[in-house]
Biotite code that builds the C-alpha atoms (Angstrom):
import biotite.structure as struc

atoms = struc.array([
    struc.Atom([-0.900, -37.785, -26.021], chain_id="A", res_id=1, res_name="MET", atom_name="CA", element="C"),
    struc.Atom([-0.152, -33.768, -25.518], chain_id="A", res_id=2, res_name="LEU", atom_name="CA", element="C"),
    struc.Atom([-3.457, -32.140, -23.305], chain_id="A", res_id=3, res_name="ILE", atom_name="CA", element="C"),
    struc.Atom([-3.850, -28.319, -24.184], chain_id="A", res_id=4, res_name="PRO", atom_name="CA", element="C"),
    struc.Atom([-3.807, -26.353, -21.769], chain_id="A", res_id=5, res_name="LEU", atom_name="CA", element="C"),
    struc.Atom([-5.629, -22.829, -22.140], chain_id="A", res_id=6, res_name="PRO", atom_name="CA", element="C"),
    struc.Atom([-2.084, -20.435, -20.394], chain_id="A", res_id=7, res_name="LEU", atom_name="CA", element="C"),
    struc.Atom([-0.456, -22.331, -22.984], chain_id="A", res_id=8, res_name="ALA", atom_name="CA", element="C"),
    struc.Atom([-2.262, -20.388, -25.489], chain_id="A", res_id=9, res_name="GLU", atom_name="CA", element="C"),
    struc.Atom([-1.842, -16.987, -23.944], chain_id="A", res_id=10, res_name="LEU", atom_name="CA", element="C"),
    struc.Atom([0.802, -15.249, -25.860], chain_id="A", res_id=11, res_name="ASP", atom_name="CA", element="C"),
    struc.Atom([3.794, -13.201, -23.954], chain_id="A", res_id=12, res_name="TYR", atom_name="CA", element="C"),
    struc.Atom([1.667, -9.557, -24.522], chain_id="A", res_id=13, res_name="SER", atom_name="CA", element="C"),
    struc.Atom([-1.521, -11.083, -22.048], chain_id="A", res_id=14, res_name="THR", atom_name="CA", element="C"),
    struc.Atom([1.100, -12.106, -19.392], chain_id="A", res_id=15, res_name="THR", atom_name="CA", element="C"),
    struc.Atom([2.985, -8.819, -19.436], chain_id="A", res_id=16, res_name="LEU", atom_name="CA", element="C"),
    struc.Atom([-0.397, -6.925, -19.207], chain_id="A", res_id=17, res_name="LYS", atom_name="CA", element="C"),
    struc.Atom([-1.828, -8.930, -16.304], chain_id="A", res_id=18, res_name="THR", atom_name="CA", element="C"),
    struc.Atom([1.499, -8.855, -14.326], chain_id="A", res_id=19, res_name="ALA", atom_name="CA", element="C"),
    struc.Atom([1.961, -4.664, -15.059], chain_id="A", res_id=20, res_name="PHE", atom_name="CA", element="C"),
    struc.Atom([-1.888, -4.607, -13.920], chain_id="A", res_id=21, res_name="TYR", atom_name="CA", element="C"),
    struc.Atom([-1.509, -6.573, -11.217], chain_id="A", res_id=22, res_name="GLY", atom_name="CA", element="C"),
    struc.Atom([1.596, -4.401, -9.885], chain_id="A", res_id=23, res_name="LEU", atom_name="CA", element="C"),
    struc.Atom([0.141, -1.315, -10.490], chain_id="A", res_id=24, res_name="LEU", atom_name="CA", element="C"),
    struc.Atom([-2.839, -2.662, -8.232], chain_id="A", res_id=25, res_name="ALA", atom_name="CA", element="C"),
    struc.Atom([-0.628, -3.818, -5.235], chain_id="A", res_id=26, res_name="VAL", atom_name="CA", element="C"),
    struc.Atom([1.278, -0.606, -5.451], chain_id="A", res_id=27, res_name="GLY", atom_name="CA", element="C"),
    struc.Atom([-1.625, 1.952, -5.262], chain_id="A", res_id=28, res_name="PHE", atom_name="CA", element="C"),
    struc.Atom([-2.852, -0.278, -2.313], chain_id="A", res_id=29, res_name="LEU", atom_name="CA", element="C"),
    struc.Atom([0.332, 0.279, -0.542], chain_id="A", res_id=30, res_name="ALA", atom_name="CA", element="C"),
    struc.Atom([0.685, 3.719, -1.462], chain_id="A", res_id=31, res_name="ALA", atom_name="CA", element="C"),
    struc.Atom([-2.808, 4.094, 0.231], chain_id="A", res_id=32, res_name="VAL", atom_name="CA", element="C"),
    struc.Atom([-2.378, 2.260, 3.320], chain_id="A", res_id=33, res_name="VAL", atom_name="CA", element="C"),
    struc.Atom([1.406, 4.079, 3.860], chain_id="A", res_id=34, res_name="ILE", atom_name="CA", element="C"),
    struc.Atom([-0.337, 7.242, 2.977], chain_id="A", res_id=35, res_name="GLY", atom_name="CA", element="C"),
    struc.Atom([-3.056, 6.570, 6.010], chain_id="A", res_id=36, res_name="SER", atom_name="CA", element="C"),
    struc.Atom([-0.541, 5.774, 8.308], chain_id="A", res_id=37, res_name="ILE", atom_name="CA", element="C"),
    struc.Atom([1.395, 8.838, 7.943], chain_id="A", res_id=38, res_name="ALA", atom_name="CA", element="C"),
    struc.Atom([-1.734, 10.999, 7.450], chain_id="A", res_id=39, res_name="TRP", atom_name="CA", element="C"),
    struc.Atom([-3.244, 9.888, 10.816], chain_id="A", res_id=40, res_name="TYR", atom_name="CA", element="C"),
    struc.Atom([0.336, 10.007, 12.779], chain_id="A", res_id=41, res_name="ASN", atom_name="CA", element="C"),
    struc.Atom([1.086, 13.380, 11.451], chain_id="A", res_id=42, res_name="SER", atom_name="CA", element="C"),
    struc.Atom([-0.118, 16.694, 12.879], chain_id="A", res_id=43, res_name="LYS", atom_name="CA", element="C"),
    struc.Atom([-4.422, 16.953, 11.787], chain_id="A", res_id=44, res_name="LYS", atom_name="CA", element="C"),
    struc.Atom([-4.767, 19.627, 9.563], chain_id="A", res_id=45, res_name="PRO", atom_name="CA", element="C"),
    struc.Atom([-7.355, 22.276, 11.240], chain_id="A", res_id=46, res_name="PRO", atom_name="CA", element="C"),
    struc.Atom([-10.990, 21.130, 11.732], chain_id="A", res_id=47, res_name="GLY", atom_name="CA", element="C"),
    struc.Atom([-9.758, 17.806, 12.524], chain_id="A", res_id=48, res_name="TRP", atom_name="CA", element="C"),
    struc.Atom([-7.783, 18.320, 15.750], chain_id="A", res_id=49, res_name="GLU", atom_name="CA", element="C"),
    struc.Atom([-9.832, 16.296, 17.592], chain_id="A", res_id=50, res_name="GLY", atom_name="CA", element="C"),
    struc.Atom([-10.471, 13.351, 14.939], chain_id="A", res_id=51, res_name="ALA", atom_name="CA", element="C"),
    struc.Atom([-9.417, 10.053, 16.478], chain_id="A", res_id=52, res_name="GLU", atom_name="CA", element="C"),
    struc.Atom([-7.287, 7.545, 14.126], chain_id="A", res_id=53, res_name="LYS", atom_name="CA", element="C"),
    struc.Atom([-8.880, 4.069, 13.850], chain_id="A", res_id=54, res_name="PRO", atom_name="CA", element="C"),
    struc.Atom([-7.604, 0.885, 15.797], chain_id="A", res_id=55, res_name="ASP", atom_name="CA", element="C"),
    struc.Atom([-5.779, -0.438, 12.698], chain_id="A", res_id=56, res_name="TRP", atom_name="CA", element="C"),
    struc.Atom([-3.531, 2.686, 12.505], chain_id="A", res_id=57, res_name="VAL", atom_name="CA", element="C"),
    struc.Atom([-0.285, 1.788, 14.313], chain_id="A", res_id=58, res_name="PRO", atom_name="CA", element="C"),
    struc.Atom([1.006, 4.485, 17.228], chain_id="A", res_id=59, res_name="GLY", atom_name="CA", element="C"),
    struc.Atom([4.645, 6.246, 16.447], chain_id="A", res_id=60, res_name="MET", atom_name="CA", element="C"),
    struc.Atom([6.909, 7.490, 19.367], chain_id="A", res_id=61, res_name="ASP", atom_name="CA", element="C"),
    struc.Atom([7.833, 10.673, 18.578], chain_id="A", res_id=62, res_name="LYS", atom_name="CA", element="C"),
    struc.Atom([9.856, 10.927, 21.706], chain_id="A", res_id=63, res_name="GLU", atom_name="CA", element="C"),
    struc.Atom([11.558, 7.431, 20.397], chain_id="A", res_id=64, res_name="LYS", atom_name="CA", element="C"),
    struc.Atom([11.924, 8.197, 16.688], chain_id="A", res_id=65, res_name="SER", atom_name="CA", element="C"),
    struc.Atom([13.869, 12.005, 17.771], chain_id="A", res_id=66, res_name="ALA", atom_name="CA", element="C"),
    struc.Atom([16.462, 10.319, 19.640], chain_id="A", res_id=67, res_name="LYS", atom_name="CA", element="C"),
    struc.Atom([17.317, 7.411, 17.195], chain_id="A", res_id=68, res_name="ASP", atom_name="CA", element="C"),
    struc.Atom([17.841, 10.032, 14.735], chain_id="A", res_id=69, res_name="SER", atom_name="CA", element="C"),
    struc.Atom([20.619, 11.644, 17.191], chain_id="A", res_id=70, res_name="GLU", atom_name="CA", element="C"),
])
């Protein structure tokens, strides 16, 4: 006796759409997080010079990075 599974009834296009939208959401979230880290560690635009970065943004040592690239 076979038990019907709801997942077995899904066609391949539904699975692909779900995977695509999941990947799209994860990529967008990664872009926002990486962009935020880069922006907070860069030179601030006019008017934002005194802004402090949040605690969740990792610090970057500019001198160490410059020595590594030589």
